[in-house]
matplotlib code that plots the C-alpha trace (Angstrom):
import matplotlib.pyplot as plt

x = [320.9, 320.0, 320.5, 324.2, 325.0, 323.6, 325.7, 329.2, 328.3, 328.0, 331.9, 333.2, 331.9, 332.6, 336.5, 337.1, 335.7, 338.3, 341.0, 340.7, 339.8, 343.4, 345.5, 344.0, 344.6, 347.9, 349.1, 347.6, 349.3, 352.8, 352.8, 352.4, 356.3, 358.2, 361.2, 364.7, 365.7, 367.4, 371.0, 372.3, 376.0, 377.0, 378.9, 377.6, 376.6, 373.9, 371.5, 368.5, 368.3, 364.9, 364.7, 361.5, 359.2, 360.7, 363.0, 366.1, 368.7, 372.3, 375.2, 378.6, 379.3, 381.1, 382.1, 383.3, 380.0, 378.4, 380.1, 377.2, 379.3, 379.3, 375.9, 374.9, 378.1, 380.1, 380.0, 376.6, 376.8, 377.7, 380.6, 382.1, 384.1, 385.2, 385.8, 382.5, 381.9, 378.2, 375.1, 371.8, 369.0, 365.0, 361.9, 359.5, 357.0, 359.1, 356.8, 357.3, 361.4, 361.5, 358.7, 358.4, 362.3, 359.8, 356.5, 355.3, 356.2, 353.5, 351.3, 347.9, 347.9, 351.2, 349.3, 346.8, 348.9, 350.5, 348.0, 346.1, 349.0, 349.0, 352.1, 355.2, 358.4, 362.0, 365.2, 366.9, 370.5, 372.6, 376.3, 377.5, 381.2, 380.2, 377.1, 376.4, 374.1, 371.3, 367.5, 367.6, 370.0, 370.1, 373.1, 372.3, 374.4, 373.1, 374.8, 376.4, 373.6, 370.8, 372.5, 372.2, 368.7, 368.5, 371.0, 368.4, 365.3, 366.7, 368.5, 365.0, 363.7, 365.3, 364.5, 367.2, 367.7, 368.2, 371.9, 370.9, 372.0, 370.3, 369.0, 369.3, 367.2, 368.3, 367.8, 368.8, 366.5, 369.3, 369.1, 372.8, 376.2, 376.4, 373.1, 371.0, 367.6, 367.2, 364.0, 361.9, 359.5, 356.5, 353.8, 353.6, 350.2, 348.8, 349.1, 352.8, 354.9, 358.5, 358.9, 356.7, 359.4, 362.2, 360.2, 360.0, 363.5, 364.3, 361.6, 362.7, 366.8, 364.9, 365.1, 363.0, 360.0, 356.4, 354.0, 353.2, 353.9, 353.4, 355.7, 358.9, 358.1, 356.6, 360.0, 362.4, 359.6, 361.5, 365.0, 364.8]
y = [109.6, 106.4, 104.7, 106.3, 105.0, 101.7, 101.4, 103.1, 100.6, 97.3, 98.7, 98.7, 95.6, 93.9, 95.7, 94.1, 91.0, 91.0, 91.9, 89.1, 86.5, 87.7, 87.3, 83.8, 82.3, 84.0, 82.8, 78.9, 79.2, 80.2, 77.1, 74.3, 73.6, 73.3, 70.8, 71.2, 69.5, 66.4, 64.6, 68.7, 69.4, 72.5, 74.6, 78.2, 80.3, 82.7, 84.5, 85.5, 88.1, 90.6, 93.9, 92.8, 93.4, 92.9, 89.6, 90.1, 87.2, 87.8, 86.1, 86.6, 89.8, 87.6, 84.3, 82.2, 81.6, 85.7, 89.0, 90.9, 94.6, 94.6, 95.3, 96.7, 98.8, 99.9, 103.8, 103.7, 103.4, 106.6, 104.6, 103.3, 100.4, 98.1, 95.9, 94.4, 90.5, 90.3, 91.5, 91.6, 92.1, 93.1, 93.3, 95.6, 98.6, 101.2, 104.0, 102.1, 102.2, 105.6, 107.4, 105.5, 105.7, 105.4, 103.7, 107.4, 108.6, 106.4, 107.9, 106.5, 107.0, 104.9, 102.0, 101.9, 101.6, 98.8, 96.5, 97.1, 96.1, 99.5, 101.0, 100.2, 98.1, 98.3, 96.1, 97.1, 96.2, 97.0, 95.9, 93.9, 93.8, 90.7, 89.4, 87.9, 84.8, 84.7, 85.2, 87.7, 86.2, 82.4, 81.1, 78.5, 76.0, 75.4, 73.4, 75.5, 74.4, 76.0, 78.9, 79.5, 79.2, 81.9, 84.1, 83.8, 84.4, 87.7, 89.3, 88.6, 90.6, 93.9, 96.1, 96.4, 98.9, 98.7, 97.7, 94.9, 96.8, 96.8, 100.6, 102.9, 105.0, 108.3, 109.4, 110.7, 108.9, 105.2, 104.0, 104.0, 104.9, 100.9, 100.6, 101.7, 101.5, 99.4, 99.0, 95.7, 94.4, 93.4, 94.7, 94.8, 93.8, 91.7, 88.6, 89.5, 91.4, 91.8, 88.7, 86.8, 87.4, 86.3, 83.0, 82.3, 83.0, 80.5, 77.8, 78.4, 77.6, 73.9, 75.3, 75.3, 77.5, 78.4, 77.4, 81.1, 83.9, 87.6, 88.2, 87.2, 85.5, 82.5, 82.0, 82.5, 79.9, 77.2, 77.7, 78.1]
z = [1.9, 3.4, -0.2, -0.2, 3.5, 2.5, -0.4, 1.4, 3.9, 1.3, -0.4, 2.7, 3.6, 0.3, 0.8, 4.2, 2.9, -0.2, 2.5, 4.7, 2.0, 0.5, 4.0, 4.4, 1.3, 0.7, 4.6, 3.5, 0.3, 1.9, 3.7, 0.5, -0.2, -3.1, -1.8, -3.2, -6.5, -4.8, -6.4, -7.6, -6.0, -3.7, -6.3, -6.0, -3.1, -2.8, 0.1, 0.6, 2.3, 4.3, 5.9, 7.9, 5.0, 1.3, 0.2, -1.8, -3.8, -3.3, -5.4, -6.0, -8.2, -10.3, -10.8, -13.6, -14.8, -15.4, -13.9, -13.1, -12.9, -16.6, -16.3, -13.0, -13.1, -9.8, -11.3, -11.2, -6.8, -5.4, -4.1, -7.5, -5.5, -7.3, -4.6, -3.3, -3.5, -3.5, -5.4, -3.6, -5.8, -5.8, -7.7, -6.7, -7.5, -8.9, -6.9, -3.4, -4.6, -5.2, -3.7, -0.2, 1.4, 5.0, 5.4, 6.4, 3.0, 1.8, -0.9, -1.3, -5.1, -5.2, -2.8, -5.1, -8.3, -6.9, -5.6, -8.9, -11.7, -13.1, -11.7, -13.5, -11.7, -10.3, -9.8, -6.6, -7.0, -4.0, -3.7, -0.2, 0.6, 3.0, 4.5, 8.3, 8.3, 10.6, 10.9, 8.1, 5.9, 5.1, 2.9, 0.1, -2.2, -5.4, -9.0, -11.7, -13.9, -11.4, -10.9, -14.9, -14.6, -11.7, -13.6, -16.7, -14.7, -12.7, -16.4, -18.2, -15.4, -16.5, -19.5, -21.8, -24.8, -28.6, -27.2, -24.8, -22.1, -18.6, -18.4, -15.5, -13.8, -12.9, -9.2, -5.7, -4.0, -3.5, -0.1, 0.6, -1.1, -2.8, -4.2, -8.2, -9.7, -13.5, -15.1, -14.8, -16.9, -15.9, -13.0, -8.9, -8.0, -5.4, -7.3, -7.8, -5.0, -4.4, -2.0, -4.9, -7.9, -5.2, -4.6, -8.3, -8.6, -5.9, -8.0, -11.6, -9.4, -7.9, -4.9, -1.8, -1.9, -1.4, -4.2, -3.6, -1.7, -1.4, 2.2, 3.1, 6.0, 3.8, 1.7, 5.6, 6.7, 4.7, 5.7, 9.7]

ax = plt.figure().add_subplot(projection="3d")
ax.plot(x, y, z, "-o")
ax.set_aspect("equal")
plt.show()
């Protein structure tokens, strides 16, 4: 019994030590800022939006560069309303998105899969008619060239069928009347979270961001 207790104690100690090291490292690295590209035009409005945990990137539903509604179809939402002007996208663990509408619904198996990088991922796409800027929503003006890079980054995050179409996830787990889920590329892990994905999107388009971050607060600290 003493031997088992000692092994259990060491295991718990290693786990707690790892979590502490991860938290400290994540905090410190998120403080390192990648500055915005200089001398660029302000041509396209995008937004970063948080629910307090998760960061979405919000873009025009369509402009002269891309019409997202051709792939993220309005009819795939419950409202099927074609008048929405903005589209928010977030990447994350599929289990979290579909099986955890509230934190109280979180299962240990879902959390362990997400942390280990063994689960699949999804993109949550939500249409908005308008956005209100505030602490949880920041507007960023970018150039058309930068937006092209962001389009490429997001487009490559989607799984596609043989015809090149985004793959809709048929589910009743939608959060509202204007959202839908799509199959995504990549695996979620402690090193690549939903906020890491959003931060990398900003980085790909030359915007101010963290060197790396696991949290939404890391991103939004750059836009106070």
